[in-house]
N, C-alpha and C positions, 0 to 999 in steps of 0.2 A: 503494501500499499503506500501511498504517498500523498503528502498534504500539497496543495498547489501553491502555498507559501513557503514551504519547507524542504522542498527537494524530493527525491524517491527514497522511499525506505525498502523497496524491493522494485528492481527494475523488470519492466516489461518485455515480453518476449520480442527480440530484436525483429524476427518476422512481421509481428503485428505493426511494429513502426513502420517497418519498410512498406506493407500493405497501406497504411494510414497515409504516409507521405505520397504514395503513387494517387491514392484517392484525392487528396489535397491540391496536388499539383494541377488536376484538372480545373480547380477553381481560381487558379493563381491569375492566369488571364483576364476572365472576368474582372477579379479584384483589382488588377492592373489599370484596367480599363475604368475602373469606377474612381481609382485614386487619381489617376492623370486627368481625368475629364473634371473632376473636381478641383484638381490643381488649376487647371486652365480657367474653370469658371472662375475662381477667385481672380485670377489676375485680370482676364477680361471684365469681371465685372467691376473690379475697381476701377478700370480704365473708362467704363461705362458713366461710372458716377463722379469722376472728375475730369474726364475729357469726352464727351459723348461723341460717338461716330457710328454710323450704320454698322460697319463693320464689326466693332467692338461689340455690339449688340447681338449681330449674328453669332460670332464667335462664341459670345457666352450661352445662348440657346443652344446651340450644336453640343459645347461641353457639358451643358447640365443635363441634355438628353443621353449623353454617353455616361455620365456619372451615374443617372437614376436606371439607365438599363444595365449597365454593369453591375450596379449594386442588387437589383432584382435578380439578375442571372446569377451572381456570386450566392444569394440566398437561398434560389433553387438548387444549385449546385452543392451547395454544403449540405442541403436536406440529405444528401446521398451518401453523406460520408460521417453523418452523426445525427443523434435523436436528442433533443432537448425538451426538460418540462421547467417553465421559468417560474417564478412569481407571480402572483397577479399583478396587472398592469404594468409588466416589465416593459412592453412594446412602447406604452404612451411615454413611462419615466425616460426610456432610453431616446424616444424621440424630441422630449423636452430638453433632456441633457445635450444633444447633439444641436439641437435648434440655439439653445443659449450660447454654446461653444461657437457656432457659426459667427452668431451676432457680435461675440467678443473679438473673434478673430478678425472680423470685417473692420470691428472699430479700432483695433490694434494697428492693422494695416494702414486704415486711413490716418491714424496719427503718426505712424512712421512716414507716410507721403506730406504729412504737414510740415514735416521738418526739413522738406527739400533735400532730403539726403540722395546719395546715390542709388540708381534704379537696381543694382544688386542687394541694396540694402531691404528694398521692397520684397524682393525675391526669396531673401532669407527669412524674412518676416512672415511672408506665406508660409514657406516650409515648415518654420516652427509651429504656425496655427494647424497645418495639416497634422503634423505629428501629435500635437496636444490633442486634436479631436480623435486622432486613433487611439491614443493613450486612453482618454475618457471611455471608448468605445469597448475596449479591453476590460478595463476597470468594472464597468457595468456588468459586462458578462461574468466575471467572477463573483460580484455580489449578487445577481439575481437569478442566476442557473441552479435550480435544486438537483435536478436529474439528468444525467448524460450518459449516452452509450454510443461508443465508437468503436474502432477497430482494436484500439488499446485497451479499452476495460470498461468500466462502471466507473461514475463521478457520482458520488453521494454529497450535495453541497459542496465541501472544498477538499473532499477527500476523493482520491482516486484508486481504485484497486485493478490492478492487471488481470486479464481473462484467466491467465492460469492459477490465479488465487480465489476466483470464484467458483465456489460449490454449486449455487443457485441463485436466481432472482426470485423476490416475492412481490405479491400485489395483494392488498388487504383494505377493503372499506374501513374507515375508521371513525364515520359520522356523517351526517348529512352534508353532501356536497364534496366530502373529502376521501383521499386515498393514500393508504399510506405505501411506499417503493421502498423496496428493500435490496440489499446483496448480503450473501452470506459467506464471508472468505474462510479460506483453511485456516485452521487454528487461530481464529480471532473472532471477537465479538460481531454480531451482526449490525450492520449499518442500516439505517431506515431514515425516511424524511416523508413527510405527509405534504400532500398536493393538492391544490382545488381540482375537482372534476372539470371544471371549464378549461383548465390549462393541459389537461392530460387527453389525448387521443388514445384509447387501448388498442385501437386496430393498427394504428402507426407504431406502437409501442411493440406489440407483438412482433411486427414485420420487421422493426430495427432487431429484436432478439434473433430472429431467424438470419438476419444478416450480418450481424456483427458478433454474436456469441458463438464460441465454439459448440459444435454438433453434440448435442446430448444435455447441453446447458437449458435448464428448466425456469419458466416462469410460472410459479405456482403461488397458493395462499401460504402464509407463513405458519 
């Protein structure tokens, strides 16, 4: 097992890591499209604000389309390499965080531009802003994901158990609108987390177990 803050306690199978890397690689081009599109949209959008021109407006719209399309494609592709259950309203909170970060980044870029610094300084400011947005997104995923399955193993909140250490997975109703998901490791206490039924698609969960778990791993009541 490992904690996502503290490193591996038991390394997962190298084959699982390689398989996961192969799957994730499929989504990297789409993610690159989203990042580059967002980067270009920020630069062109800044030019639209400070020195409007039809060309800057067209570039901004095209870059936004590329960023949004790349983001949606990345999300679709990542569904093929992992299954996640989030805390309630994780999507809304994430969108609010990212929107706030975009506004802050645009304000920071405008401030740098008002200082009449060299053009490279503005590009550096935009790069820093994009990195900050990426960091906020990563931090949000760490804090708001309750349960995750992928080719490496099972994540219960902030603890990851490699598949070779998992004996079985569990699912149990624990109250109105709530379900408890769990993993039973070898020679360790079971790990559980309660999730809301509105955030859990049991059909997709069963499909993810069939795709990611080693043959013979069962999803059953505790």
